[in-house]
N, C-alpha and C positions, 0 to 999 in steps of 0.2 A: 749839149755834147761837147766834150773838150777837144783839143787839137789832135791827140793821137788817133782817136776814132775817125775823125774827119780825114786825116791823112790816109788812113787805111782805106776808108770808103772811097776816096778818089782813085787810089791805086787799083782797088777792085773793080771800079768802073772801067779803067784802062784796060784791064785784063779782058773784059767782055766787049770792047769796043773794036769792031772789024777795022776801023780807020787807023789803029794804033800799030806801030811797026813791032816786028818781032822783038827787036832789041829793047824798045821801050817796055814791051810786055814783060821781057826778062827782068829787067830793072824792077818793074812794079812787083813782080813775084818775090824777089829779094826783100824789098821794103816791106811788103805784107807779111812775109814769114818773120822778119826781125821785129816789127811792131806787134804782131800778134802775141809773140812770146814776152813782150815787155810787160812788167808789173804795172806801170802807169796806165797802159791801155786797158787792162782788166779793170782797174780802180774807176777809170773813166766810164767804162761800159756800166759798172755797177751803180755808179752814182746817177747816170742818166736814167737807168731803170727804175731806181728809187723815186727819182723826181717824176717820172712818168706815172708810176703807180699812184703817188700822192695827188697828182693832177687829176687822175681818174677817180679817185675816192672823193676828192672835193667836188667835182662835177657831178657825181652822183648825188651827194647831199644838197647841192645848189638845186638839182632838178627836184628833189623832194620838197624843197621850200615852195616850188612853183606848181606842184601837182595838186589839183583840186580833190583828188581822191585819197589823199594822204591825210591821217588824223592830225590835229593839233598837237598832240603828244609827240608824234614822230617829227613834225616840223620844229618843235622846240628842241628836241634832241639834235637834230641837224643843225639848227641854228647855234647851238652851244658848241658843237664839234667844230663848226667852221669858225667860230669866234676864238676858240681855243688854238686854232691853227693859223690865226690872222688871215683867214681866207675871205673874210667879208668885212 
C-alpha cells in the first residue's frame, strides 16, 4: 500500500479514537476528504487490490502443489502457472 492510503488510514483511525480532540478530528476529516478525492489515492488502492488478488491466486496454486488429493495434471498446470509468474 502506498503513502496516500496509509495517510488516509491514519486519519480515519484518529476520527474513531475517543482520545483525539475535536480540533484534531476536524483536521483529520479535512485531510480524508481531500485525499479520498485525489487520483493518486485511487491509483494506490487499485494497485494494492491487484497485488493482493495476485498473491491470493499464487497461494491457491501453491496449495494445489501440496495437496495429495490433486491430480498430477493439475499440479503440473499449477507449477507452470507459478513459474510463468516467477512465483516459485
